[in-house]
C-alpha positions in Angstrom: 25.6 -55.8 -19.5 22.4 -54.1 -20.4 21.7 -53.2 -24.0 19.2 -50.7 -25.4 18.4 -51.5 -29.0 16.0 -49.6 -31.2 13.9 -51.9 -33.3 12.5 -51.3 -36.7 9.0 -49.8 -36.6 6.1 -51.6 -38.0 3.2 -50.2 -39.9 1.0 -49.6 -36.9 3.5 -47.6 -34.7 4.7 -44.0 -35.0 8.1 -44.7 -33.2 10.1 -47.9 -33.0 10.1 -49.5 -29.6 13.3 -49.4 -27.6 14.3 -53.0 -26.6 16.0 -53.2 -23.2 18.1 -56.3 -22.6 19.5 -57.7 -19.3 19.0 -56.3 -15.8 17.6 -52.8 -15.2 18.9 -52.0 -11.7 20.6 -49.2 -9.8 24.0 -50.4 -11.0 23.3 -49.5 -14.7 20.6 -46.9 -14.4 22.9 -44.1 -15.6 23.8 -46.1 -18.8 20.1 -46.7 -19.5 19.2 -43.0 -18.9 22.0 -41.9 -21.3 20.7 -44.2 -24.0 17.1 -43.1 -23.5 18.2 -39.6 -24.2 19.6 -40.7 -27.6 16.2 -42.1 -28.7 12.8 -40.6 -29.3 11.1 -39.5 -26.1 7.8 -41.0 -27.1 9.2 -44.3 -28.3 7.8 -47.2 -26.1 10.2 -49.3 -24.0 10.1 -53.1 -24.6 10.9 -55.1 -21.4 10.5 -58.5 -22.9 14.3 -59.1 -22.7 14.8 -57.6 -19.2 16.1 -60.3 -16.7 15.9 -58.2 -13.5 14.1 -55.0 -12.5 14.5 -53.2 -9.2 12.9 -50.1 -7.7 15.5 -47.7 -9.2 15.0 -49.2 -12.7 11.2 -49.0 -12.3 11.5 -45.3 -11.3 13.5 -44.6 -14.4 11.0 -46.3 -16.6 8.0 -44.7 -14.9 9.4 -41.2 -14.9 10.4 -41.4 -18.5 6.8 -41.2 -19.6 7.3 -43.9 -22.2 4.7 -46.6 -22.9 5.9 -50.0 -21.5 5.7 -53.1 -23.6 6.5 -56.8 -22.8 6.5 -56.4 -19.0 5.7 -59.5 -16.8 3.0 -59.3 -14.2 5.6 -58.8 -11.4 7.3 -56.0 -13.4 3.9 -54.4 -14.1 3.0 -54.4 -10.4 6.3 -52.8 -9.5 6.0 -50.2 -12.2 2.4 -49.3 -11.1 3.5 -48.9 -7.5 6.4 -46.7 -8.4 4.2 -44.6 -10.8 1.7 -44.0 -8.1 4.4 -42.8 -5.7 5.8 -40.3 -8.2 5.1 -36.6 -7.5 2.8 -34.8 -10.0 5.6 -32.6 -11.3 8.2 -35.4 -11.9 8.1 -34.9 -15.6 10.5 -32.3 -16.9 9.0 -29.0 -17.8 8.9 -28.2 -21.5 11.8 -26.1 -22.7 10.9 -22.5 -23.1 11.6 -20.8 -26.4 13.5 -17.6 -25.6 13.1 -14.6 -27.8 14.2 -11.0 -27.3 10.8 -9.5 -28.1 8.6 -12.4 -27.0 9.8 -12.5 -23.4 8.9 -8.8 -22.5 5.6 -9.0 -24.3 4.8 -12.3 -22.5 5.8 -10.8 -19.2 3.4 -7.8 -19.8 0.6 -10.2 -20.8 1.1 -12.3 -17.7 1.2 -9.3 -15.4 -2.0 -7.8 -16.9 -3.7 -11.2 -16.6 -2.6 -11.6 -13.0 -3.8 -8.1 -12.2 -7.3 -8.7 -13.6 -7.5 -12.0 -11.9 -6.6 -10.4 -8.6 -9.2 -7.7 -9.1 -11.9 -10.3 -9.9 -10.9 -12.2 -6.8 -11.0 -9.1 -4.7 -14.5 -8.2 -6.0 -15.6 -11.7 -5.1 -14.3 -11.3 -1.6 -16.2 -8.0 -1.3 -19.4 -9.8 -2.5 -18.9 -12.5 0.2 -18.5 -9.8 2.9 -21.6 -7.9 1.7 -23.6 -11.2 1.8 -22.4 -11.9 5.4 -23.4 -8.3 6.4 -26.8 -8.9 4.9 -27.0 -12.1 7.0 -26.3 -10.2 10.1 -29.3 -8.0 9.5 -31.5 -11.1 9.5 -29.6 -12.8 12.4 -28.0 -9.9 14.4 -27.2 -12.2 17.4 -24.4 -13.7 15.3 -22.4 -10.5 15.6 -19.6 -10.8 18.2 -19.8 -7.4 20.0 -16.9 -8.2 22.2 -14.6 -8.6 19.2 -16.0 -5.4 17.7 -15.3 -3.4 20.9 -11.8 -4.9 21.1 -11.0 -3.8 17.6 -12.5 -0.4 18.2 -10.0 0.1 21.0 -7.1 -1.2 18.9 -7.8 0.8 15.7 -9.6 3.8 17.3 -8.7 4.7 20.9 -5.0 3.7 20.5 -4.7 5.8 17.3 -6.0 9.1 18.9 -2.6 10.4 19.9 -0.9 10.1 16.5 -4.0 11.4 14.7 -4.3 14.4 17.0 -0.6 15.2 16.6 -0.8 14.9 12.9 -3.9 17.2 12.7 -2.2 19.8 15.0 1.0 19.9 12.9 -0.9 20.1 9.6 -2.9 23.1 11.0 0.4 24.8 12.0 1.9 24.2 8.5 -1.1 25.5 6.7 -1.3 28.6 8.8 2.4 29.3 8.5 2.5 28.8 4.7 -0.8 30.6 4.1 0.3 33.6 6.2 3.5 33.9 4.2 1.6 34.2 1.0 -1.4 36.2 2.0 0.7 38.8 3.9 1.9 40.0 0.5 -1.6 41.1 -0.4 -2.7 42.3 3.0 -5.2 39.5 3.2 -4.0 37.7 6.3 -7.5 37.4 7.7 -8.3 34.9 4.9 -5.9 32.4 6.5 -8.8 31.3 8.7 -10.8 30.3 5.6 -7.8 28.5 4.1 -7.2 26.5 7.3 -10.8 25.6 7.9 -11.8 24.6 4.4 -8.5 22.6 3.8 -8.7 20.7 7.0 -12.5 20.2 7.4 -13.1 19.3 3.7 -10.1 17.4 2.6 -6.9 17.1 4.6 -8.3 16.1 8.0 -10.1 12.9 7.0 -7.7 12.1 4.1 -4.6 12.1 6.2 -6.3 10.3 9.0 -7.3 7.6 6.6 -3.8 7.3 5.3 -2.4 7.0 8.8 -5.0 4.4 9.7 -4.3 2.5 6.4 -0.6 2.3 7.3 -1.4 1.3 10.9 -4.5 -0.9 10.8 -4.4 -2.4 7.3 -1.0 -3.9 8.0 -2.2 -5.0 11.5 -5.2 -6.8 10.0 -3.1 -8.5 7.3 -0.4 -9.6 9.8 -3.0 -10.9 12.4 -5.1 -12.9 9.9 -2.0 -14.0 7.9 -0.4 -15.4 11.0 -3.5 -17.3 11.7 -3.5 -18.6 8.2 0.2 -19.7 8.6 -0.6 -21.6 11.8 -3.7 -23.2 10.1 -6.0 -21.6 12.7 -8.4 -20.6 9.9 -8.6 -24.1 8.7 -9.4 -25.1 12.3 -12.1 -22.5 12.4 -13.7 -24.0 9.3 -13.5 -27.5 10.8 -15.4 -26.3 13.9 -18.2 -25.1 11.6 -17.5 -21.4 12.0 -17.3 -18.8 9.2 -13.9 -17.0 9.1 -15.6 -14.0 7.4 -18.0 -13.5 10.3 -15.4 -14.3 12.9 -12.4 -12.3 11.6 -13.5 -9.8 8.9 -16.8 -8.4 10.0 -15.7 -7.3 13.5 -12.7 -5.5 12.0 -14.8 -3.9 9.3 -17.6 -2.6 11.6 -15.1 -1.4 14.2 -13.2 0.7 11.6 -16.4 2.1 10.0 -17.5 3.3 13.5 -14.2 4.8 14.7 -12.7 6.4 11.6 -15.3 9.3 11.5 -14.5 9.9 15.1 -10.8 9.9 14.3 -11.5 12.3 11.5 -13.3 14.6 13.8 -10.4 14.5 16.3 -8.0 15.4 13.4 -10.3 18.3 12.4 -10.4 19.8 15.9 -6.6 19.4 16.3 -6.0 21.0 12.9 -8.2 24.0 13.7 -6.4 24.3 17.1 -3.0 24.2 15.5 -4.0 26.6 12.8 -5.6 29.1 15.3 -2.5 28.9 17.5 -0.2 29.8 14.6 -2.5 32.5 13.3 -2.4 34.0 16.8 1.3 34.0 17.1 2.2 34.8 13.5 -0.6 37.1 12.4 -2.0 38.4 15.6 -5.5 37.0 15.0 -6.9 36.4 18.4 -8.8 33.1 19.3 -12.1 35.1 19.5 -11.5 36.6 16.0 -10.5 33.2 14.6 -13.7 31.7 16.0 -15.9 34.5 14.7 -14.4 34.3 11.3 -14.7 30.5 11.3 -18.4 30.5 12.2 -19.2 33.3 9.7 -17.5 32.1 6.6 -17.2 28.3 7.0 -20.4 26.3 7.4 -21.0 23.0 9.0 -21.5 21.5 5.5 -17.7 21.7 5.0 -17.1 19.4 8.0 -19.9 17.1 7.0 -18.5 16.8 3.5 -15.2 15.6 4.9 -16.6 13.3 7.5 -19.0 11.7 5.0 -16.0 10.1 3.3 -14.7 8.4 6.4 -17.0 5.3 6.4 -16.1 4.6 2.8 -12.4 5.0 3.5 -12.8 2.7 6.6 -14.5 0.0 4.5 -11.7 0.1 1.9 -9.0 -0.1 4.5 -10.6 -3.0 6.4 -11.5 -5.0 3.3 -8.0 -4.6 1.8 -6.3 -5.6 5.0 -8.4 -8.6 5.7 -8.3 -9.8 2.0 -4.5 -9.8 1.9 -4.4 -11.5 5.3 -6.5 -14.4 3.9 -4.3 -14.6 0.8 -1.1 -15.3 2.9 0.6 -18.7 2.2 2.4 -20.8 4.6 5.7 -18.9 4.8 7.0 -15.7 6.3 8.0 -14.2 2.9 4.3 -14.4 1.8 3.2 -12.7 5.1 5.7 -9.8 4.6 4.8 -9.4 0.9 1.0 -9.3 1.6 1.5 -6.9 4.6 3.3 -4.3 2.5 1.0 -4.8 -0.5 -2.0 -4.3 1.8 -0.7 -0.9 3.0 0.2 0.3 -0.5 -3.1 -0.9 -2.0 -5.2 0.7 0.8 -3.5 4.1 0.6 -3.8 4.1 -3.2 -7.5 3.2 -3.1 -8.1 5.8 -0.4 -6.5 8.6 -2.5 -8.3 7.5 -5.7 -11.6 7.4 -3.8 -11.0 10.9 -2.4 -10.4 12.2 -5.9 -13.7 10.7 -7.1 -15.5 12.2 -4.1 -14.0 15.6 -5.0 -15.2 15.3 -8.6 -18.7 14.2 -7.4 -19.0 17.1 -4.9 -17.8 19.6 -7.5 -20.3 18.4 -10.1 -23.2 18.6 -7.6 -22.0 21.9 -6.2 -21.6 20.7 -2.7 
């Protein structure tokens, strides 16, 4: 029978050692654990009276975190071996103090801290990408043109139908709604200005960027995240290659090149849809529509809209690739990062468009 006896503390110790007598084996490990719980957690365990110690008993002593006294050489070796085999988190987590007001405030603090940490990490990723781009200016032969062309086809050429259809429908909607309002004042002819300025300056490139964000940001995250789950990115590093140069830069450059083209396609489709609706609804012929468009709407309106496209493209590509590299080793992380990439990219595109609008308004463009 094993006994666990607390001894009287001496002048040099904070807690009295717990003397364990008899065998410490699997047969009586439950009894020893129960008696440990009845004593101070920091009190040392005295093994001088232990007659037998097996692996189960050594695991109990090692995982308790108590100082060990009076162990023989053989017992010390067994305890050291078991302690080395313990996982890092074997110790029980400290008990949390629950409070009605403390928990919500702590949650807000943790969320804010995590948000700022994520922003700082994202800015660091942007800095690394900029450094790699600067490196390509010095060593342009490191750019993989085949990969760039492949991604230009994936994110550009394959997206032309949906972008053209979106622009066409937006033009029809603007012309129809504008005609309904302007007809009340006999100013139906100004529907040409409404369609042209709205599509060329704002809606064409903005809606194109939103469509590309939902289409390409998720694709970038899913592709890179799948490689991260299969440890292909680790293999790339082992081979001495840079994942940023191999995976991020081709996608970034491809999207920066093709998004202005997609925005131009959306502008043309929107003008065509608006002109078609103005012809059927208001009787404005295509020649009148073209004359009014060239007289009242300058090329500067289209350039203002298309000048935003490279910035939107960089945001979408960086967000998609960043979240792909943050994927962990499970499918849940991949799905969470994919949805987060789409939401973040669309949000940043809209915020950036608002900042562009303020900038152009201040400078009178």
